[in-house]
PDB file of N, CA, C and O in Angstrom, chain B, residues numbered from 101:
ATOM      1  N   UNK B 101     -89.721 -39.735-268.128  1.00  0.00           N
ATOM      2  CA  UNK B 101     -88.614 -39.304-267.887  1.00  0.00           C
ATOM      3  C   UNK B 101     -87.132 -39.967-267.284  1.00  0.00           C
ATOM      4  O   UNK B 101     -87.251 -40.952-266.556  1.00  0.00           O
ATOM      5  N   UNK B 102     -85.998 -39.548-267.517  1.00  0.00           N
ATOM      6  CA  UNK B 102     -85.245 -40.729-267.539  1.00  0.00           C
ATOM      7  C   UNK B 102     -85.166 -40.783-265.859  1.00  0.00           C
ATOM      8  O   UNK B 102     -85.440 -40.117-264.860  1.00  0.00           O
ATOM      9  N   UNK B 103     -84.570 -42.114-266.301  1.00  0.00           N
ATOM     10  CA  UNK B 103     -84.181 -42.769-263.823  1.00  0.00           C
ATOM     11  C   UNK B 103     -83.362 -42.635-263.751  1.00  0.00           C
ATOM     12  O   UNK B 103     -83.038 -43.423-262.862  1.00  0.00           O
ATOM     13  N   UNK B 104     -81.501 -41.525-264.408  1.00  0.00           N
ATOM     14  CA  UNK B 104     -80.439 -41.536-264.509  1.00  0.00           C
ATOM     15  C   UNK B 104     -80.912 -40.656-262.880  1.00  0.00           C
ATOM     16  O   UNK B 104     -81.815 -39.884-262.555  1.00  0.00           O
ATOM     17  N   UNK B 105     -79.794 -41.264-262.214  1.00  0.00           N
ATOM     18  CA  UNK B 105     -79.169 -40.205-260.785  1.00  0.00           C
ATOM     19  C   UNK B 105     -78.715 -39.196-260.536  1.00  0.00           C
ATOM     20  O   UNK B 105     -77.733 -39.240-259.795  1.00  0.00           O
ATOM     21  N   UNK B 106     -79.178 -37.842-261.005  1.00  0.00           N
ATOM     22  CA  UNK B 106     -77.946 -36.810-260.580  1.00  0.00           C
ATOM     23  C   UNK B 106     -78.646 -35.690-259.229  1.00  0.00           C
ATOM     24  O   UNK B 106     -79.633 -35.959-258.544  1.00  0.00           O
ATOM     25  N   UNK B 107     -77.653 -34.210-259.122  1.00  0.00           N
ATOM     26  CA  UNK B 107     -78.312 -33.001-258.541  1.00  0.00           C
ATOM     27  C   UNK B 107     -79.738 -33.201-259.591  1.00  0.00           C
ATOM     28  O   UNK B 107     -80.867 -33.497-259.200  1.00  0.00           O
ATOM     29  N   UNK B 108     -79.132 -32.840-261.601  1.00  0.00           N
ATOM     30  CA  UNK B 108     -81.076 -32.637-261.456  1.00  0.00           C
ATOM     31  C   UNK B 108     -81.612 -32.739-261.462  1.00  0.00           C
ATOM     32  O   UNK B 108     -82.483 -31.878-261.351  1.00  0.00           O
ATOM     33  N   UNK B 109     -81.874 -34.473-261.664  1.00  0.00           N
ATOM     34  CA  UNK B 109     -82.885 -35.012-262.261  1.00  0.00           C
ATOM     35  C   UNK B 109     -83.544 -35.367-260.479  1.00  0.00           C
ATOM     36  O   UNK B 109     -84.677 -35.831-260.350  1.00  0.00           O
ATOM     37  N   UNK B 110     -82.640 -35.063-259.228  1.00  0.00           N
ATOM     38  CA  UNK B 110     -83.099 -34.911-257.924  1.00  0.00           C
ATOM     39  C   UNK B 110     -83.320 -34.316-257.919  1.00  0.00           C
ATOM     40  O   UNK B 110     -84.450 -34.435-257.447  1.00  0.00           O
ATOM     41  N   UNK B 111     -83.130 -33.163-258.156  1.00  0.00           N
ATOM     42  CA  UNK B 111     -84.288 -31.806-258.460  1.00  0.00           C
ATOM     43  C   UNK B 111     -85.690 -31.979-259.115  1.00  0.00           C
ATOM     44  O   UNK B 111     -86.731 -31.797-258.483  1.00  0.00           O
ATOM     45  N   UNK B 112     -85.640 -32.390-260.585  1.00  0.00           N
ATOM     46  CA  UNK B 112     -85.524 -32.845-261.747  1.00  0.00           C
ATOM     47  C   UNK B 112     -87.595 -33.623-260.366  1.00  0.00           C
ATOM     48  O   UNK B 112     -88.661 -33.334-259.823  1.00  0.00           O
ATOM     49  N   UNK B 113     -87.236 -33.981-260.484  1.00  0.00           N
ATOM     50  CA  UNK B 113     -88.253 -35.280-258.650  1.00  0.00           C
ATOM     51  C   UNK B 113     -88.966 -34.234-258.110  1.00  0.00           C
ATOM     52  O   UNK B 113     -90.173 -34.047-258.266  1.00  0.00           O
ATOM     53  N   UNK B 114     -87.802 -33.196-257.137  1.00  0.00           N
ATOM     54  CA  UNK B 114     -88.538 -32.311-256.406  1.00  0.00           C
ATOM     55  C   UNK B 114     -90.065 -32.085-256.627  1.00  0.00           C
ATOM     56  O   UNK B 114     -91.155 -32.472-256.205  1.00  0.00           O
ATOM     57  N   UNK B 115     -89.111 -30.622-258.187  1.00  0.00           N
ATOM     58  CA  UNK B 115     -90.566 -30.598-258.006  1.00  0.00           C
ATOM     59  C   UNK B 115     -91.498 -30.871-258.831  1.00  0.00           C
ATOM     60  O   UNK B 115     -92.322 -29.997-259.099  1.00  0.00           O
ATOM     61  N   UNK B 116     -91.573 -32.110-259.401  1.00  0.00           N
ATOM     62  CA  UNK B 116     -92.601 -32.859-259.984  1.00  0.00           C
ATOM     63  C   UNK B 116     -93.781 -32.698-258.959  1.00  0.00           C
ATOM     64  O   UNK B 116     -94.944 -32.297-258.947  1.00  0.00           O
ATOM     65  N   UNK B 117     -92.727 -33.299-257.997  1.00  0.00           N
ATOM     66  CA  UNK B 117     -94.048 -33.797-256.204  1.00  0.00           C
ATOM     67  C   UNK B 117     -94.225 -32.684-256.145  1.00  0.00           C
ATOM     68  O   UNK B 117     -95.439 -32.700-255.939  1.00  0.00           O
ATOM     69  N   UNK B 118     -94.037 -31.963-256.159  1.00  0.00           N
ATOM     70  CA  UNK B 118     -94.661 -30.571-255.487  1.00  0.00           C
ATOM     71  C   UNK B 118     -95.958 -30.104-256.666  1.00  0.00           C
ATOM     72  O   UNK B 118     -97.183 -30.131-256.550  1.00  0.00           O
ATOM     73  N   UNK B 119     -95.148 -29.723-257.700  1.00  0.00           N
ATOM     74  CA  UNK B 119     -96.012 -29.350-258.859  1.00  0.00           C
ATOM     75  C   UNK B 119     -97.583 -30.487-258.769  1.00  0.00           C
ATOM     76  O   UNK B 119     -98.760 -30.145-258.889  1.00  0.00           O
ATOM     77  N   UNK B 120     -97.022 -31.839-258.525  1.00  0.00           N
ATOM     78  CA  UNK B 120     -98.348 -33.063-258.281  1.00  0.00           C
ATOM     79  C   UNK B 120     -99.206 -32.536-257.154  1.00  0.00           C
ATOM     80  O   UNK B 120    -100.129 -33.312-256.907  1.00  0.00           O
ATOM     81  N   UNK B 121     -99.183 -31.185-256.205  1.00  0.00           N
ATOM     82  CA  UNK B 121     -99.217 -31.201-255.967  1.00  0.00           C
ATOM     83  C   UNK B 121    -100.659 -29.622-255.967  1.00  0.00           C
ATOM     84  O   UNK B 121    -101.646 -29.358-255.281  1.00  0.00           O
ATOM     85  N   UNK B 122     -99.904 -28.939-257.235  1.00  0.00           N
ATOM     86  CA  UNK B 122    -100.876 -28.182-257.343  1.00  0.00           C
ATOM     87  C   UNK B 122    -102.798 -28.443-258.055  1.00  0.00           C
ATOM     88  O   UNK B 122    -103.070 -29.560-258.494  1.00  0.00           O
ATOM     89  N   UNK B 123    -103.287 -27.950-258.060  1.00  0.00           N
ATOM     90  CA  UNK B 123    -104.500 -27.580-259.078  1.00  0.00           C
ATOM     91  C   UNK B 123    -104.427 -28.062-260.697  1.00  0.00           C
ATOM     92  O   UNK B 123    -103.679 -27.355-261.372  1.00  0.00           O
ATOM     93  N   UNK B 124    -104.998 -29.000-261.307  1.00  0.00           N
ATOM     94  CA  UNK B 124    -105.141 -29.522-262.602  1.00  0.00           C
ATOM     95  C   UNK B 124    -104.485 -28.280-263.134  1.00  0.00           C
ATOM     96  O   UNK B 124    -103.310 -28.479-263.440  1.00  0.00           O
ATOM     97  N   UNK B 125    -104.942 -26.972-263.342  1.00  0.00           N
ATOM     98  CA  UNK B 125    -105.532 -25.935-264.667  1.00  0.00           C
ATOM     99  C   UNK B 125    -103.790 -25.682-264.349  1.00  0.00           C
ATOM    100  O   UNK B 125    -102.953 -25.798-265.244  1.00  0.00           O
ATOM    101  N   UNK B 126    -103.436 -25.312-262.877  1.00  0.00           N
ATOM    102  CA  UNK B 126    -102.336 -24.819-262.570  1.00  0.00           C
ATOM    103  C   UNK B 126    -100.931 -25.697-263.382  1.00  0.00           C
ATOM    104  O   UNK B 126    -100.524 -25.094-264.375  1.00  0.00           O
ATOM    105  N   UNK B 127    -100.367 -26.695-263.138  1.00  0.00           N
ATOM    106  CA  UNK B 127    -100.284 -27.572-263.323  1.00  0.00           C
ATOM    107  C   UNK B 127    -100.307 -27.780-265.206  1.00  0.00           C
ATOM    108  O   UNK B 127     -99.325 -28.108-265.872  1.00  0.00           O
ATOM    109  N   UNK B 128    -101.623 -27.500-265.721  1.00  0.00           N
ATOM    110  CA  UNK B 128    -101.634 -27.398-267.355  1.00  0.00           C
ATOM    111  C   UNK B 128    -100.587 -25.682-267.754  1.00  0.00           C
ATOM    112  O   UNK B 128     -99.598 -25.612-268.483  1.00  0.00           O
ATOM    113  N   UNK B 129    -101.319 -24.419-266.915  1.00  0.00           N
ATOM    114  CA  UNK B 129    -100.129 -23.866-267.203  1.00  0.00           C
ATOM    115  C   UNK B 129     -98.629 -24.111-267.420  1.00  0.00           C
ATOM    116  O   UNK B 129     -97.748 -24.076-268.279  1.00  0.00           O
ATOM    117  N   UNK B 130     -98.842 -24.355-266.253  1.00  0.00           N
ATOM    118  CA  UNK B 130     -96.848 -25.190-266.152  1.00  0.00           C
ATOM    119  C   UNK B 130     -96.686 -26.205-267.256  1.00  0.00           C
ATOM    120  O   UNK B 130     -95.647 -26.116-267.911  1.00  0.00           O
ATOM    121  N   UNK B 131     -97.483 -27.086-267.545  1.00  0.00           N
ATOM    122  CA  UNK B 131     -96.763 -28.216-267.978  1.00  0.00           C
ATOM    123  C   UNK B 131     -96.832 -26.986-270.242  1.00  0.00           C
ATOM    124  O   UNK B 131     -96.343 -27.479-271.258  1.00  0.00           O
ATOM    125  N   UNK B 132     -97.500 -25.661-270.205  1.00  0.00           N
ATOM    126  CA  UNK B 132     -98.489 -25.934-271.483  1.00  0.00           C
ATOM    127  C   UNK B 132     -96.575 -24.325-271.538  1.00  0.00           C
ATOM    128  O   UNK B 132     -96.001 -23.964-272.566  1.00  0.00           O
ATOM    129  N   UNK B 133     -96.268 -23.905-270.201  1.00  0.00           N
ATOM    130  CA  UNK B 133     -94.765 -23.191-270.501  1.00  0.00           C
ATOM    131  C   UNK B 133     -93.356 -24.148-270.898  1.00  0.00           C
ATOM    132  O   UNK B 133     -92.368 -23.911-271.594  1.00  0.00           O
ATOM    133  N   UNK B 134     -93.811 -25.383-270.062  1.00  0.00           N
ATOM    134  CA  UNK B 134     -92.543 -26.720-270.258  1.00  0.00           C
ATOM    135  C   UNK B 134     -92.456 -26.571-271.559  1.00  0.00           C
ATOM    136  O   UNK B 134     -91.500 -25.967-272.044  1.00  0.00           O
ATOM    137  N   UNK B 135     -93.484 -27.121-272.358  1.00  0.00           N
ATOM    138  CA  UNK B 135     -93.294 -27.510-273.511  1.00  0.00           C
ATOM    139  C   UNK B 135     -93.343 -26.814-274.698  1.00  0.00           C
ATOM    140  O   UNK B 135     -93.119 -27.137-275.864  1.00  0.00           O
ATOM    141  N   UNK B 136     -93.840 -25.308-273.907  1.00  0.00           N
ATOM    142  CA  UNK B 136     -93.316 -24.879-275.483  1.00  0.00           C
ATOM    143  C   UNK B 136     -91.149 -23.864-275.013  1.00  0.00           C
ATOM    144  O   UNK B 136     -90.401 -23.218-275.746  1.00  0.00           O
ATOM    145  N   UNK B 137     -91.033 -24.256-273.638  1.00  0.00           N
ATOM    146  CA  UNK B 137     -89.821 -24.254-273.318  1.00  0.00           C
ATOM    147  C   UNK B 137     -88.875 -24.522-274.665  1.00  0.00           C
ATOM    148  O   UNK B 137     -88.020 -23.839-275.227  1.00  0.00           O
ATOM    149  N   UNK B 138     -89.679 -26.412-275.019  1.00  0.00           N
ATOM    150  CA  UNK B 138     -88.708 -27.207-275.332  1.00  0.00           C
ATOM    151  C   UNK B 138     -88.746 -27.991-276.787  1.00  0.00           C
ATOM    152  O   UNK B 138     -88.172 -28.917-277.360  1.00  0.00           O
ATOM    153  N   UNK B 139     -90.104 -26.734-277.081  1.00  0.00           N
ATOM    154  CA  UNK B 139     -90.886 -26.953-279.130  1.00  0.00           C
ATOM    155  C   UNK B 139     -90.050 -26.822-279.361  1.00  0.00           C
ATOM    156  O   UNK B 139     -89.011 -26.553-278.759  1.00  0.00           O
ATOM    157  N   UNK B 140     -90.604 -27.165-281.330  1.00  0.00           N
ATOM    158  CA  UNK B 140     -90.088 -26.894-281.996  1.00  0.00           C
ATOM    159  C   UNK B 140     -89.084 -25.952-281.933  1.00  0.00           C
ATOM    160  O   UNK B 140     -88.820 -25.288-280.931  1.00  0.00           O
ATOM    161  N   UNK B 141     -88.171 -25.853-283.666  1.00  0.00           N
ATOM    162  CA  UNK B 141     -88.455 -24.575-283.704  1.00  0.00           C
ATOM    163  C   UNK B 141     -88.621 -23.464-285.018  1.00  0.00           C
ATOM    164  O   UNK B 141     -88.894 -23.788-286.173  1.00  0.00           O
ATOM    165  N   UNK B 142     -88.556 -23.084-284.881  1.00  0.00           N
ATOM    166  CA  UNK B 142     -89.701 -21.495-285.869  1.00  0.00           C
ATOM    167  C   UNK B 142     -89.418 -22.062-287.608  1.00  0.00           C
ATOM    168  O   UNK B 142     -88.442 -21.743-288.288  1.00  0.00           O
ATOM    169  N   UNK B 143     -90.424 -22.857-287.996  1.00  0.00           N
ATOM    170  CA  UNK B 143     -90.638 -22.929-288.616  1.00  0.00           C
ATOM    171  C   UNK B 143     -90.826 -24.238-289.159  1.00  0.00           C
ATOM    172  O   UNK B 143     -91.160 -24.449-290.325  1.00  0.00           O
ATOM    173  N   UNK B 144     -90.626 -25.033-288.374  1.00  0.00           N
ATOM    174  CA  UNK B 144     -91.022 -26.637-287.398  1.00  0.00           C
ATOM    175  C   UNK B 144     -92.793 -26.391-287.841  1.00  0.00           C
ATOM    176  O   UNK B 144     -93.525 -25.530-287.353  1.00  0.00           O
ATOM    177  N   UNK B 145     -93.158 -27.374-288.848  1.00  0.00           N
ATOM    178  CA  UNK B 145     -94.852 -26.930-288.601  1.00  0.00           C
ATOM    179  C   UNK B 145     -95.920 -27.119-287.439  1.00  0.00           C
ATOM    180  O   UNK B 145     -97.111 -26.838-287.306  1.00  0.00           O
ATOM    181  N   UNK B 146     -94.689 -27.882-286.457  1.00  0.00           N
ATOM    182  CA  UNK B 146     -95.393 -28.566-285.069  1.00  0.00           C
ATOM    183  C   UNK B 146     -95.514 -27.288-284.221  1.00  0.00           C
ATOM    184  O   UNK B 146     -96.408 -27.095-283.397  1.00  0.00           O
ATOM    185  N   UNK B 147     -94.346 -26.295-284.565  1.00  0.00           N
ATOM    186  CA  UNK B 147     -94.532 -24.414-284.081  1.00  0.00           C
ATOM    187  C   UNK B 147     -95.806 -23.704-284.155  1.00  0.00           C
ATOM    188  O   UNK B 147     -96.546 -23.039-283.430  1.00  0.00           O
ATOM    189  N   UNK B 148     -95.746 -24.074-285.173  1.00  0.00           N
ATOM    190  CA  UNK B 148     -96.557 -22.870-285.759  1.00  0.00           C
ATOM    191  C   UNK B 148     -98.584 -22.691-285.846  1.00  0.00           C
ATOM    192  O   UNK B 148     -99.147 -23.774-286.005  1.00  0.00           O
ATOM    193  N   UNK B 149     -99.183 -21.893-285.784  1.00  0.00           N
ATOM    194  CA  UNK B 149    -100.394 -22.646-285.393  1.00  0.00           C
ATOM    195  C   UNK B 149    -100.626 -21.963-286.276  1.00  0.00           C
ATOM    196  O   UNK B 149    -101.839 -22.144-286.380  1.00  0.00           O
ATOM    197  N   UNK B 150    -100.232 -20.941-287.402  1.00  0.00           N
ATOM    198  CA  UNK B 150    -100.910 -21.011-288.688  1.00  0.00           C
ATOM    199  C   UNK B 150    -101.372 -22.371-289.409  1.00  0.00           C
ATOM    200  O   UNK B 150    -102.465 -22.814-289.763  1.00  0.00           O
ATOM    201  N   UNK B 151    -100.126 -22.805-289.464  1.00  0.00           N
ATOM    202  CA  UNK B 151    -100.517 -23.991-290.069  1.00  0.00           C
ATOM    203  C   UNK B 151    -101.198 -24.847-289.133  1.00  0.00           C
ATOM    204  O   UNK B 151    -102.351 -24.850-289.565  1.00  0.00           O
ATOM    205  N   UNK B 152    -101.171 -25.545-288.151  1.00  0.00           N
ATOM    206  CA  UNK B 152    -101.860 -25.850-287.669  1.00  0.00           C
ATOM    207  C   UNK B 152    -103.933 -25.431-287.962  1.00  0.00           C
ATOM    208  O   UNK B 152    -104.809 -26.217-288.323  1.00  0.00           O
ATOM    209  N   UNK B 153    -104.016 -24.401-287.723  1.00  0.00           N
ATOM    210  CA  UNK B 153    -105.059 -24.424-288.135  1.00  0.00           C
ATOM    211  C   UNK B 153    -106.053 -24.226-289.659  1.00  0.00           C
ATOM    212  O   UNK B 153    -107.239 -24.058-289.939  1.00  0.00           O
ATOM    213  N   UNK B 154    -104.693 -24.370-290.410  1.00  0.00           N
ATOM    214  CA  UNK B 154    -104.486 -24.482-291.966  1.00  0.00           C
ATOM    215  C   UNK B 154    -105.277 -26.112-292.642  1.00  0.00           C
ATOM    216  O   UNK B 154    -106.013 -26.635-293.479  1.00  0.00           O
ATOM    217  N   UNK B 155    -104.264 -26.301-291.299  1.00  0.00           N
ATOM    218  CA  UNK B 155    -104.873 -27.549-292.052  1.00  0.00           C
ATOM    219  C   UNK B 155    -105.579 -28.392-290.720  1.00  0.00           C
ATOM    220  O   UNK B 155    -105.374 -29.594-290.547  1.00  0.00           O
ATOM    221  N   UNK B 156    -106.437 -27.564-289.817  1.00  0.00           N
ATOM    222  CA  UNK B 156    -107.694 -28.522-288.623  1.00  0.00           C
ATOM    223  C   UNK B 156    -108.811 -27.696-290.357  1.00  0.00           C
ATOM    224  O   UNK B 156    -109.875 -28.272-290.585  1.00  0.00           O
ATOM    225  N   UNK B 157    -108.474 -26.645-291.192  1.00  0.00           N
ATOM    226  CA  UNK B 157    -109.958 -26.269-291.966  1.00  0.00           C
ATOM    227  C   UNK B 157    -109.374 -27.330-292.568  1.00  0.00           C
ATOM    228  O   UNK B 157    -110.108 -28.314-292.483  1.00  0.00           O
ATOM    229  N   UNK B 158    -107.725 -27.678-293.501  1.00  0.00           N
ATOM    230  CA  UNK B 158    -108.638 -28.420-294.286  1.00  0.00           C
ATOM    231  C   UNK B 158    -108.868 -29.962-294.652  1.00  0.00           C
ATOM    232  O   UNK B 158    -109.057 -30.599-295.688  1.00  0.00           O
ATOM    233  N   UNK B 159    -108.746 -30.271-293.163  1.00  0.00           N
ATOM    234  CA  UNK B 159    -109.260 -32.186-292.683  1.00  0.00           C
ATOM    235  C   UNK B 159    -110.887 -31.203-292.596  1.00  0.00           C
ATOM    236  O   UNK B 159    -111.722 -31.679-293.364  1.00  0.00           O
ATOM    237  N   UNK B 160    -111.226 -30.369-292.058  1.00  0.00           N
ATOM    238  CA  UNK B 160    -113.076 -29.972-291.891  1.00  0.00           C
ATOM    239  C   UNK B 160    -113.560 -29.828-292.919  1.00  0.00           C
ATOM    240  O   UNK B 160    -114.760 -30.093-292.995  1.00  0.00           O
ATOM    241  N   UNK B 161    -112.867 -29.366-294.108  1.00  0.00           N
ATOM    242  CA  UNK B 161    -113.140 -29.388-295.689  1.00  0.00           C
ATOM    243  C   UNK B 161    -113.342 -30.834-296.185  1.00  0.00           C
ATOM    244  O   UNK B 161    -114.407 -31.172-296.701  1.00  0.00           O
ATOM    245  N   UNK B 162    -112.680 -31.377-296.081  1.00  0.00           N
ATOM    246  CA  UNK B 162    -113.060 -32.458-296.717  1.00  0.00           C
ATOM    247  C   UNK B 162    -113.790 -33.481-295.948  1.00  0.00           C
ATOM    248  O   UNK B 162    -114.544 -34.194-296.611  1.00  0.00           O
ATOM    249  N   UNK B 163    -113.727 -33.663-294.870  1.00  0.00           N
ATOM    250  CA  UNK B 163    -114.831 -34.189-293.862  1.00  0.00           C
ATOM    251  C   UNK B 163    -116.217 -34.055-294.833  1.00  0.00           C
ATOM    252  O   UNK B 163    -116.856 -35.009-295.277  1.00  0.00           O
ATOM    253  N   UNK B 164    -116.537 -32.484-295.063  1.00  0.00           N
ATOM    254  CA  UNK B 164    -117.301 -32.503-295.898  1.00  0.00           C
ATOM    255  C   UNK B 164    -117.554 -32.034-297.069  1.00  0.00           C
ATOM    256  O   UNK B 164    -118.658 -31.814-297.565  1.00  0.00           O
ATOM    257  N   UNK B 165    -116.474 -31.873-297.534  1.00  0.00           N
ATOM    258  CA  UNK B 165    -117.422 -32.335-299.815  1.00  0.00           C
ATOM    259  C   UNK B 165    -116.862 -33.803-299.362  1.00  0.00           C
ATOM    260  O   UNK B 165    -116.528 -34.199-300.478  1.00  0.00           O
ATOM    261  N   UNK B 166    -116.625 -34.579-298.723  1.00  0.00           N
ATOM    262  CA  UNK B 166    -117.157 -36.149-298.811  1.00  0.00           C
ATOM    263  C   UNK B 166    -115.743 -36.514-299.678  1.00  0.00           C
ATOM    264  O   UNK B 166    -115.680 -37.013-300.801  1.00  0.00           O
ATOM    265  N   UNK B 167    -114.250 -35.961-298.488  1.00  0.00           N
ATOM    266  CA  UNK B 167    -113.555 -36.991-300.120  1.00  0.00           C
ATOM    267  C   UNK B 167    -112.226 -37.409-298.665  1.00  0.00           C
ATOM    268  O   UNK B 167    -111.088 -37.870-298.757  1.00  0.00           O
ATOM    269  N   UNK B 168    -113.328 -36.840-297.019  1.00  0.00           N
ATOM    270  CA  UNK B 168    -112.150 -37.932-296.518  1.00  0.00           C
ATOM    271  C   UNK B 168    -113.003 -38.798-296.312  1.00  0.00           C
ATOM    272  O   UNK B 168    -114.072 -38.478-296.833  1.00  0.00           O
ATOM    273  N   UNK B 169    -113.045 -40.135-295.584  1.00  0.00           N
ATOM    274  CA  UNK B 169    -113.653 -40.759-294.771  1.00  0.00           C
ATOM    275  C   UNK B 169    -113.358 -40.968-293.475  1.00  0.00           C
ATOM    276  O   UNK B 169    -112.302 -40.839-292.856  1.00  0.00           O
ATOM    277  N   UNK B 170    -115.294 -41.580-292.891  1.00  0.00           N
ATOM    278  CA  UNK B 170    -115.119 -41.163-291.262  1.00  0.00           C
ATOM    279  C   UNK B 170    -115.303 -42.322-290.966  1.00  0.00           C
ATOM    280  O   UNK B 170    -115.910 -43.172-291.617  1.00  0.00           O
ATOM    281  N   UNK B 171    -114.747 -42.429-289.881  1.00  0.00           N
ATOM    282  CA  UNK B 171    -115.844 -43.709-289.099  1.00  0.00           C
ATOM    283  C   UNK B 171    -116.260 -44.240-287.496  1.00  0.00           C
ATOM    284  O   UNK B 171    -115.507 -44.470-286.550  1.00  0.00           O
ATOM    285  N   UNK B 172    -117.469 -44.320-287.569  1.00  0.00           N
ATOM    286  CA  UNK B 172    -117.881 -44.027-286.177  1.00  0.00           C
ATOM    287  C   UNK B 172    -117.232 -44.599-285.419  1.00  0.00           C
ATOM    288  O   UNK B 172    -116.392 -45.402-285.825  1.00  0.00           O
ATOM    289  N   UNK B 173    -117.439 -44.343-283.966  1.00  0.00           N
ATOM    290  CA  UNK B 173    -117.099 -44.889-283.264  1.00  0.00           C
ATOM    291  C   UNK B 173    -116.772 -46.562-283.159  1.00  0.00           C
ATOM    292  O   UNK B 173    -115.642 -47.036-283.277  1.00  0.00           O
ATOM    293  N   UNK B 174    -117.805 -47.213-282.954  1.00  0.00           N
ATOM    294  CA  UNK B 174    -118.111 -48.421-283.231  1.00  0.00           C
ATOM    295  C   UNK B 174    -117.532 -48.928-284.429  1.00  0.00           C
ATOM    296  O   UNK B 174    -117.924 -50.039-284.787  1.00  0.00           O
ATOM    297  N   UNK B 175    -116.912 -48.503-284.931  1.00  0.00           N
ATOM    298  CA  UNK B 175    -115.830 -49.111-286.220  1.00  0.00           C
ATOM    299  C   UNK B 175    -114.561 -48.694-286.029  1.00  0.00           C
ATOM    300  O   UNK B 175    -113.611 -49.464-286.170  1.00  0.00           O
ATOM    301  N   UNK B 176    -114.425 -47.435-285.690  1.00  0.00           N
ATOM    302  CA  UNK B 176    -113.210 -47.703-285.273  1.00  0.00           C
ATOM    303  C   UNK B 176    -112.705 -48.017-283.492  1.00  0.00           C
ATOM    304  O   UNK B 176    -111.608 -47.601-283.120  1.00  0.00           O
ATOM    305  N   UNK B 177    -113.714 -48.842-282.427  1.00  0.00           N
ATOM    306  CA  UNK B 177    -113.662 -49.827-281.735  1.00  0.00           C
ATOM    307  C   UNK B 177    -113.630 -51.384-281.935  1.00  0.00           C
ATOM    308  O   UNK B 177    -113.055 -52.304-281.354  1.00  0.00           O
ATOM    309  N   UNK B 178    -114.670 -51.271-283.230  1.00  0.00           N
ATOM    310  CA  UNK B 178    -114.045 -52.571-283.783  1.00  0.00           C
ATOM    311  C   UNK B 178    -112.968 -52.646-284.609  1.00  0.00           C
ATOM    312  O   UNK B 178    -112.388 -53.709-284.832  1.00  0.00           O
ATOM    313  N   UNK B 179    -112.534 -51.197-285.262  1.00  0.00           N
ATOM    314  CA  UNK B 179    -110.877 -51.866-286.153  1.00  0.00           C
ATOM    315  C   UNK B 179    -109.566 -52.460-284.388  1.00  0.00           C
ATOM    316  O   UNK B 179    -108.748 -53.368-284.249  1.00  0.00           O
ATOM    317  N   UNK B 180    -109.933 -51.633-283.701  1.00  0.00           N
ATOM    318  CA  UNK B 180    -109.141 -51.288-282.891  1.00  0.00           C
ATOM    319  C   UNK B 180    -108.734 -52.661-282.096  1.00  0.00           C
ATOM    320  O   UNK B 180    -107.632 -52.968-281.639  1.00  0.00           O
ATOM    321  N   UNK B 181    -110.424 -53.664-282.064  1.00  0.00           N
ATOM    322  CA  UNK B 181    -110.609 -54.548-280.791  1.00  0.00           C
ATOM    323  C   UNK B 181    -109.684 -55.291-281.936  1.00  0.00           C
ATOM    324  O   UNK B 181    -108.619 -55.440-281.337  1.00  0.00           O
ATOM    325  N   UNK B 182    -109.491 -55.903-283.418  1.00  0.00           N
ATOM    326  CA  UNK B 182    -109.157 -56.575-284.341  1.00  0.00           C
ATOM    327  C   UNK B 182    -107.943 -56.425-284.442  1.00  0.00           C
ATOM    328  O   UNK B 182    -107.422 -57.480-284.806  1.00  0.00           O
ATOM    329  N   UNK B 183    -107.453 -55.873-284.341  1.00  0.00           N
ATOM    330  CA  UNK B 183    -106.082 -55.091-284.867  1.00  0.00           C
ATOM    331  C   UNK B 183    -105.117 -55.797-283.261  1.00  0.00           C
ATOM    332  O   UNK B 183    -103.892 -55.810-283.390  1.00  0.00           O
ATOM    333  N   UNK B 184    -105.737 -56.371-281.773  1.00  0.00           N
ATOM    334  CA  UNK B 184    -106.187 -56.253-280.975  1.00  0.00           C
ATOM    335  C   UNK B 184    -105.888 -57.487-281.202  1.00  0.00           C
ATOM    336  O   UNK B 184    -104.740 -57.523-281.644  1.00  0.00           O
ATOM    337  N   UNK B 185    -106.342 -58.521-281.122  1.00  0.00           N
ATOM    338  CA  UNK B 185    -106.757 -59.871-281.747  1.00  0.00           C
ATOM    339  C   UNK B 185    -105.992 -60.019-282.787  1.00  0.00           C
ATOM    340  O   UNK B 185    -106.136 -61.192-282.442  1.00  0.00           O
ATOM    341  N   UNK B 186    -105.402 -60.029-283.602  1.00  0.00           N
ATOM    342  CA  UNK B 186    -104.299 -60.075-284.858  1.00  0.00           C
ATOM    343  C   UNK B 186    -102.780 -60.495-283.435  1.00  0.00           C
ATOM    344  O   UNK B 186    -102.145 -61.531-283.232  1.00  0.00           O
ATOM    345  N   UNK B 187    -102.740 -59.271-282.835  1.00  0.00           N
ATOM    346  CA  UNK B 187    -101.249 -59.479-281.897  1.00  0.00           C
ATOM    347  C   UNK B 187    -101.409 -60.989-281.281  1.00  0.00           C
ATOM    348  O   UNK B 187    -100.577 -61.869-281.503  1.00  0.00           O
ATOM    349  N   UNK B 188    -102.641 -61.192-280.439  1.00  0.00           N
ATOM    350  CA  UNK B 188    -102.648 -62.280-279.312  1.00  0.00           C
ATOM    351  C   UNK B 188    -102.902 -63.539-280.240  1.00  0.00           C
ATOM    352  O   UNK B 188    -103.229 -64.620-279.750  1.00  0.00           O
ATOM    353  N   UNK B 189    -102.673 -63.280-282.139  1.00  0.00           N
ATOM    354  CA  UNK B 189    -102.817 -65.036-282.221  1.00  0.00           C
ATOM    355  C   UNK B 189    -101.171 -64.927-282.716  1.00  0.00           C
ATOM    356  O   UNK B 189    -100.461 -64.107-283.298  1.00  0.00           O
ATOM    357  N   UNK B 190    -100.957 -67.050-281.760  1.00  0.00           N
ATOM    358  CA  UNK B 190     -99.588 -67.364-282.875  1.00  0.00           C
ATOM    359  C   UNK B 190     -98.742 -66.900-283.185  1.00  0.00           C
ATOM    360  O   UNK B 190     -98.003 -67.446-284.005  1.00  0.00           O
TER     361      UNK B 190
END
């Protein structure tokens, strides 16, 4: 969230502080409603549930028919560690 000090931002901060005292389920509901209010416009793939359902089905099929490589948790963690190690080199 922006740190600019405006009356609107001060009000937003107050709302966030109050919302953080609510249950996780209520916060999730509020967050989703807010997200939907700024979600991509209709027609954008990110706003279309049918698009995501089809994408998930495509990925499941690719895994099941062997055209998508999968990795174990250990392989994934090893890869992440190797990337972190590379970033640490001078």
